[in-house]
C-alpha positions in Angstrom: 29.8 390.6 123.6 30.5 387.8 125.9 29.8 384.4 124.4 27.8 382.2 126.7 26.0 380.0 124.3 25.7 378.8 120.7 22.9 381.4 120.3 25.4 384.1 121.1 27.7 382.7 118.4 24.9 382.7 115.9 24.2 386.4 116.7 27.8 387.3 116.1 27.8 385.4 112.9 24.6 387.1 111.7 26.1 390.5 112.4 29.3 389.6 110.5 27.6 388.2 107.4 27.7 391.5 105.6 31.4 392.0 106.2 32.2 388.5 105.2 30.2 388.8 101.9 32.2 391.9 101.1 35.4 390.0 101.6 34.1 387.2 99.5 33.1 389.5 96.6 36.5 391.1 96.8 38.2 387.7 96.6 36.1 386.7 93.6 37.1 389.8 91.7 40.8 389.1 92.5 40.7 385.5 91.6 38.2 385.1 88.7 40.6 384.8 85.8 44.2 384.1 86.6 46.2 383.0 89.6 49.8 383.1 90.9 52.4 385.4 89.4 50.5 385.3 86.1 47.8 387.4 87.7 50.2 390.3 88.0 50.8 389.8 91.7 54.2 391.0 92.8 54.5 388.8 95.8 52.9 385.6 96.8 52.7 383.7 100.1 52.3 380.0 100.3 51.0 379.0 103.7 51.7 375.4 104.8 49.9 373.9 107.8 52.4 373.1 110.5 49.9 371.5 112.9 50.6 368.1 114.4 48.4 366.1 111.9 49.8 367.8 108.8 53.4 367.5 110.2 52.7 363.7 110.6 51.5 363.7 106.9 54.7 365.2 105.6 54.0 368.9 105.5 57.7 369.5 106.1 58.5 367.6 102.9 56.0 369.8 101.1 57.8 372.9 102.4 61.2 371.6 101.5 60.1 370.7 97.9 58.3 374.0 97.4 61.5 375.9 98.4 63.6 373.7 96.0 61.1 374.4 93.1 61.1 378.1 93.9 64.9 378.3 93.9 65.0 376.2 90.7 62.7 378.6 89.0 64.5 381.7 90.4 61.5 383.3 91.9 62.7 383.5 95.5 62.2 387.2 95.5 58.5 386.8 94.6 57.3 383.8 96.5 57.5 383.2 100.3 56.8 379.9 101.9 55.5 380.2 105.5 54.7 377.4 107.9 51.6 378.4 109.9 49.6 376.9 112.7 46.7 374.5 112.3 44.0 375.5 109.9 41.6 373.4 111.9 40.8 371.2 108.9 43.0 368.2 109.8 40.9 365.6 108.1 41.8 367.2 104.7 45.5 367.8 105.5 48.1 368.6 104.7 46.7 372.0 103.7 48.4 374.6 101.4 46.8 378.0 101.0 48.1 380.6 98.5 47.7 384.3 99.2 46.5 386.7 97.7 44.3 384.5 95.6 43.0 382.4 98.5 43.5 379.1 96.8 42.9 376.3 99.3 44.6 373.0 98.5 43.9 369.8 100.5 45.6 366.5 100.9 48.8 367.8 99.4 51.9 365.6 99.1 55.5 366.5 98.8 55.3 365.2 95.2 52.7 367.9 94.4 55.0 370.8 95.4 56.7 371.2 92.0 53.4 371.1 90.2 52.0 373.8 92.5 55.0 376.0 91.6 54.9 375.3 87.8 51.2 375.2 87.2 49.8 377.6 89.8 52.5 380.0 90.8 54.1 380.4 87.4 51.5 379.1 85.0 48.5 380.8 86.6 46.3 377.7 86.6 44.8 376.1 89.7 45.3 372.4 90.2 41.8 371.1 90.2 42.5 367.7 91.8 43.9 369.4 94.9 41.2 372.1 95.4 38.9 371.7 98.4 35.3 371.1 97.3 32.8 372.4 99.8 29.9 369.9 99.9 27.5 372.8 100.5 28.5 374.8 97.4 29.0 373.7 93.8 32.3 375.4 93.3 35.9 374.3 94.2 36.3 377.1 96.7 36.3 376.9 100.4 33.3 378.3 102.1 33.8 381.8 103.5 33.8 380.4 107.0 37.0 378.6 106.2 38.7 381.7 104.8 37.4 384.1 107.4 36.0 382.5 110.5 33.7 385.0 112.2 35.5 385.1 115.6 35.4 388.3 117.5 33.6 390.3 114.8 30.8 392.4 116.5 
């Protein structure tokens, strides 16, 4: 479908809602109780925003400190740090997203890196003060549109 108007986008979004809700339900089942390595995950990815705004707000320092904490805790074979492109949420940057549990941390500083490794990755507990709070939902989880934007889904 060629997108010519906002109405066309709304049609695509409406068609995709079912698929997105299935993904959200799946994510809830995965992330309800425990996070990080404590959840039984064999491999985690920590995605760090590498966009211009986040770079200007020390995302490289976050990456460096995460890598140091991972080495210090001898979990380099289980945790991968990846610098990615802009998440499109610059006002809340730097952004750190943890896969597979889809934890979405905002306004992270280099000083938060060791806590992310110790508390979340090893300890299995999310860091509440860093979680994004969607003003439209009561929970500290990003809206499904942030996790899976409905681009190109018929």
